[in-house]
C-alpha positions as CSV (number, residue, x, y, z in Angstrom):
1,M,7.2,-23.2,-20.1
2,Q,7.7,-20.1,-18.0
3,I,6.1,-16.9,-19.4
4,L,7.3,-14.8,-16.4
5,K,10.2,-15.2,-14.1
6,V,11.1,-12.7,-11.4
7,E,14.5,-13.3,-9.9
8,N,15.6,-11.9,-6.5
9,V,14.0,-8.5,-7.2
10,V,14.7,-5.7,-4.8
11,S,12.5,-2.6,-5.2
12,G,10.8,0.2,-3.4
13,Y,9.8,3.9,-3.4
14,G,12.3,6.7,-2.9
15,A,14.8,5.5,-0.3
16,M,12.4,2.9,1.2
17,E,13.1,-0.7,0.2
18,V,9.8,-2.7,0.0
19,L,10.8,-5.9,-1.8
20,H,13.8,-7.8,-0.3
21,G,14.9,-10.2,-3.0
22,V,11.5,-11.6,-4.2
23,S,11.4,-14.4,-6.8
24,V,8.2,-15.7,-8.5
25,E,7.3,-17.6,-11.6
26,V,4.3,-17.9,-13.8
27,E,4.0,-20.9,-16.1
28,K,2.3,-20.3,-19.5
29,G,-1.5,-20.9,-19.3
30,K,-1.6,-21.0,-15.5
31,I,-3.1,-18.8,-12.8
32,V,-0.7,-17.8,-10.1
33,C,-1.9,-15.9,-7.1
34,I,0.0,-13.9,-4.5
35,I,-1.6,-13.6,-1.0
36,G,-0.4,-11.9,2.1
37,P,-1.3,-9.1,4.6
38,N,-1.7,-5.4,3.7
39,G,1.7,-3.8,3.3
40,A,3.4,-7.1,2.3
41,G,4.7,-5.6,-1.0
42,K,2.2,-7.3,-3.4
43,T,1.3,-4.1,-5.3
44,T,4.9,-3.0,-5.3
45,L,5.8,-6.3,-7.0
46,L,3.2,-5.8,-9.8
47,N,4.3,-2.2,-10.2
48,T,7.9,-3.4,-10.6
49,I,7.0,-6.1,-13.1
50,F,5.0,-3.6,-15.2
51,G,7.8,-1.0,-15.2
52,I,6.1,1.6,-13.0
53,L,9.0,1.0,-10.7
54,R,12.5,0.0,-11.7
55,P,14.0,-2.9,-9.9
56,W,17.0,-2.0,-7.8
57,K,18.5,-5.4,-8.0
58,G,17.5,-8.7,-9.6
59,R,15.8,-9.2,-13.0
60,I,12.5,-9.9,-14.6
61,L,12.1,-12.2,-17.6
62,F,9.1,-12.3,-20.0
63,K,9.2,-15.3,-22.4
64,G,12.9,-15.5,-21.7
65,E,13.7,-11.9,-22.4
66,D,15.0,-9.6,-19.7
67,I,12.5,-6.8,-19.4
68,S,13.8,-5.3,-16.2
69,G,12.9,-1.6,-16.1
70,F,11.1,-1.6,-19.5
71,P,8.5,1.2,-19.5
72,P,4.8,0.1,-19.4
73,Q,4.1,1.2,-23.0
74,R,6.7,-1.1,-24.2
75,L,5.5,-4.0,-22.1
76,V,1.9,-3.5,-23.3
77,K,3.1,-4.0,-26.9
78,M,5.0,-7.1,-25.9
79,G,1.9,-8.7,-24.5
80,I,1.5,-7.8,-20.8
81,G,-1.7,-6.3,-19.5
82,Y,-2.1,-4.7,-16.1
83,V,-5.3,-3.8,-14.2
84,P,-4.4,-1.8,-11.1
85,Q,-6.5,-1.4,-8.0
86,Q,-9.6,0.8,-8.0
87,P,-10.4,3.6,-8.4
88,D,-7.6,4.5,-10.8
89,N,-8.3,1.9,-13.4
90,I,-10.8,3.6,-15.7
91,F,-11.4,7.0,-17.3
92,P,-14.5,8.1,-15.5
93,M,-15.4,11.0,-17.9
94,L,-15.4,8.7,-20.9
95,T,-18.1,6.3,-21.9
96,V,-17.7,2.6,-21.6
97,D,-17.2,2.3,-25.3
98,E,-14.5,5.0,-25.3
99,N,-12.7,3.3,-22.4
100,L,-12.4,0.2,-24.4
101,E,-11.2,2.2,-27.4
102,M,-8.5,3.7,-25.2
103,G,-7.4,0.2,-24.4
104,G,-6.8,-0.5,-28.0
105,F,-5.5,2.9,-29.1
106,I,-2.2,1.6,-30.4
107,L,-3.8,-0.8,-32.9
108,N,-4.3,0.4,-36.4
109,E,-7.4,-1.6,-37.1
110,D,-11.2,-1.7,-36.6
111,L,-11.7,-2.1,-32.8
112,Q,-15.3,-3.2,-33.0
113,P,-14.7,-6.9,-33.1
114,R,-12.4,-6.7,-30.0
115,K,-15.0,-4.6,-28.2
116,E,-17.7,-7.1,-29.0
117,Q,-15.5,-9.9,-27.5
118,V,-15.2,-7.9,-24.3
119,Y,-19.0,-7.3,-24.2
120,E,-19.6,-11.0,-24.7
121,L,-17.4,-11.8,-21.7
122,F,-18.9,-9.0,-19.6
123,P,-22.6,-8.6,-20.8
124,D,-23.4,-6.3,-17.8
125,I,-21.4,-3.5,-19.3
126,A,-22.6,-4.2,-22.9
127,D,-25.9,-2.7,-22.0
128,R,-24.1,0.5,-20.7
129,R,-21.7,1.0,-23.5
130,K,-22.8,4.6,-24.1
131,S,-22.9,5.4,-20.4
132,R,-20.2,7.5,-18.6
133,A,-17.8,5.1,-16.9
134,G,-17.8,7.2,-13.8
135,D,-21.5,6.4,-13.3
136,L,-21.0,2.6,-13.2
137,S,-21.2,0.5,-10.1
138,G,-18.0,-0.8,-8.5
139,G,-18.4,-4.2,-10.1
140,M,-19.1,-2.8,-13.5
141,R,-16.1,-0.5,-13.3
142,Q,-13.8,-3.5,-12.5
143,M,-15.3,-5.5,-15.4
144,L,-14.6,-2.4,-17.7
145,A,-11.0,-2.1,-16.4
146,I,-10.3,-5.8,-17.2
147,G,-12.1,-5.4,-20.5
148,R,-9.9,-2.5,-21.4
149,A,-6.7,-4.5,-20.7
150,L,-8.1,-7.3,-22.9
151,M,-8.4,-5.1,-25.9
152,L,-4.7,-5.8,-26.8
153,E,-5.2,-9.6,-26.1
154,P,-2.3,-9.8,-23.7
155,E,-0.5,-13.1,-23.1
156,L,0.0,-12.3,-19.5
157,L,-2.6,-10.4,-17.4
158,L,-1.6,-8.8,-14.0
159,L,-4.5,-8.2,-11.7
160,D,-4.2,-6.2,-8.5
161,E,-6.9,-6.8,-5.9
162,P,-9.7,-7.1,-8.5
163,S,-12.4,-7.9,-5.8
164,T,-11.7,-4.9,-3.6
165,G,-14.9,-3.2,-2.5
166,L,-17.3,-5.6,-4.4
167,A,-20.4,-7.2,-3.1
168,P,-20.1,-11.0,-2.5
169,S,-22.3,-11.8,-5.5
170,L,-20.1,-9.7,-7.8
171,V,-16.9,-11.2,-6.4
172,D,-18.2,-14.7,-7.5
173,A,-19.0,-13.4,-11.0
174,L,-15.6,-11.7,-11.3
175,F,-13.7,-14.8,-10.3
176,E,-15.7,-16.8,-12.8
177,R,-14.7,-14.4,-15.6
178,I,-11.0,-14.6,-14.5
179,K,-11.2,-18.4,-14.6
180,M,-12.8,-18.2,-18.0
181,L,-10.0,-16.0,-19.4
182,N,-7.5,-18.6,-18.2
183,E,-9.4,-21.4,-19.8
184,R,-9.1,-19.5,-23.1
185,G,-5.3,-19.7,-22.7
186,M,-4.4,-16.5,-20.9
187,S,-1.7,-16.6,-18.2
188,I,-2.7,-14.6,-15.1
189,L,-0.7,-13.3,-12.1
190,L,-3.3,-12.4,-9.5
191,V,-2.7,-10.3,-6.3
192,E,-5.8,-10.7,-4.1
193,Q,-6.8,-10.0,-0.5
194,N,-9.6,-12.5,-0.8
195,A,-7.2,-15.4,-0.4
196,Y,-9.7,-18.2,-0.2
197,Q,-11.3,-17.5,-3.6
198,A,-8.0,-16.7,-5.2
199,L,-6.5,-20.0,-4.1
200,Q,-9.6,-21.8,-5.4
201,I,-9.1,-20.7,-9.0
202,S,-5.3,-20.7,-9.0
203,D,-2.7,-23.4,-10.0
204,W,0.2,-22.1,-7.9
205,A,0.4,-19.6,-5.0
206,Y,2.9,-17.5,-3.2
207,V,2.7,-15.9,0.3
208,L,4.3,-12.5,0.5
209,E,4.9,-10.9,3.9
210,G,7.2,-8.0,4.9
211,G,8.5,-7.8,1.3
212,E,9.7,-11.4,1.4
213,K,8.4,-14.7,0.0
214,K,7.3,-16.7,3.0
215,A,5.9,-19.8,1.2
216,E,4.9,-21.2,-2.2
217,G,3.2,-24.3,-3.5
218,P,0.2,-25.7,-5.3
219,A,-2.8,-23.5,-4.5
220,K,-5.0,-26.5,-3.6
221,E,-2.4,-27.6,-1.0
222,M,-2.3,-24.1,0.5
223,L,-6.1,-24.3,0.9
224,E,-5.6,-27.3,3.1
225,D,-2.6,-26.1,5.0
226,K,-3.6,-25.4,8.6
227,E,-1.0,-22.6,9.2
228,I,-1.9,-20.8,6.0
229,G,-5.6,-21.2,6.9
230,K,-5.1,-19.7,10.3
231,L,-2.9,-16.8,9.1
232,Y,-4.6,-15.8,5.9
233,L,-7.9,-17.6,5.5
234,G,-9.5,-16.7,8.8
235,R,-9.6,-20.2,10.1
236,R,-9.0,-21.1,13.8
């Protein structure tokens, strides 16, 4: 069953067209990654899915419903979470605990149980719950950003370059948590510059370049593809 279907979407900024008829799909309970060079349109695609940009052409379906151009606040209530690239993904002047509460502000219920679930998943930030978020390391900030998106328990999580700027050891830990979320049943659309590790944890993959889809297929097969390896995985 498809939880997300993007059909021939054209989108961009101002008069500049960035996406030229891009189509992607996410099956329920799967991790799908999008790889490609800088400037390929990967972030533009996520921004269009999440309603930050309106598609000029094409349509976007979530659980079969056309959500093209729906505003982010409506999509959040429908079950889509989005973690944009650093550094704009946390409230630096608020504490860790307050950041998580902001993630669940639309809920009329006690948020403590949901916060404890986040702290269980990311124990590193549990010890800093009263600390100002702006004082956290890059890795902890990213864990907090994902944790805040999890407060509404989204069915589909959009992640934009979550490993950017992180030390290798933190990158490994972050991808382990992403895989863990998926094993709990969450569908994930992952945009990632670290193509090798993204492909390792994903079920399906797309290559985006110049605002167009250049290739797609099972992630494990892309790991073994010589051309993909040469162009995007640093192999010779």
